[in-house]
C-alpha positions in Angstrom: 19.0 16.5 -5.6 15.3 15.0 -5.2 13.6 11.9 -6.4 9.9 11.8 -7.3 8.0 8.4 -5.7 4.8 7.2 -7.3 2.9 4.3 -5.1 -0.6 3.7 -5.0 -3.3 4.9 -6.9 -2.6 8.9 -7.8 -0.2 8.9 -4.9 3.5 10.5 -4.9 5.9 12.2 -2.8 9.1 13.8 -3.0 12.5 13.2 -1.4 15.8 14.5 -1.1 18.7 12.6 -1.7 21.2 14.1 0.7 21.9 11.2 2.9 23.0 7.6 2.7 20.9 5.2 0.0 19.7 2.7 2.8 18.2 5.6 5.1 16.7 7.1 2.4 14.9 3.9 1.3 13.6 3.2 4.5 12.2 6.5 4.9 10.4 6.2 1.4 9.1 2.7 2.3 7.6 4.1 5.9 6.6 6.9 4.6 4.9 5.3 1.5 3.3 2.5 3.9 1.7 5.4 5.9 0.5 7.0 3.3 -1.5 3.7 2.0 -2.5 3.1 5.6 -4.3 6.3 6.0 -5.8 6.2 2.3 -7.1 2.5 3.1 -8.7 3.7 6.3 -10.8 6.7 4.9 -11.8 4.1 2.1 -12.8 1.7 4.8 -14.7 4.3 7.1 -16.4 5.7 3.5 -17.4 2.0 2.6 -18.9 1.7 5.9 -21.1 4.6 5.9 -22.1 3.6 2.4 -23.2 -0.1 3.8 -25.2 1.8 6.4 -27.0 4.3 3.9 -27.8 1.3 1.7 -29.3 -0.7 4.8 -31.3 2.1 5.7 -32.7 2.5 2.2 -33.4 -1.1 2.1 -35.1 -1.3 5.3 -37.3 1.7 4.3 -38.1 0.2 1.1 -39.1 -3.0 2.8 -41.8 -1.2 4.8 -42.9 0.3 1.8 -43.3 -2.9 0.0 -45.2 -4.4 3.2 -47.8 -1.2 2.7 -48.4 -2.0 -0.7 -48.7 -5.7 -0.1 -51.3 -5.2 2.6 -53.0 -2.7 0.7 -53.2 -5.3 -2.5 -54.7 -7.5 0.0 -57.6 -5.3 0.8 
């Protein structure tokens, strides 16, 4: 017999029930926890990259703004 466990956002895992219930629940909890930690780590890396990209764009736009202001003063 199999069970399908949904956890997190659009995450799921199939487990077999050929063992004791406590062992199965421990396995489900540990597996789901590991999967969620992996997902959070990948999201954190993605957000860090996006922050870096936005910082670069901000610096670039600030330089352009300084150039435009300098031209306006002339």
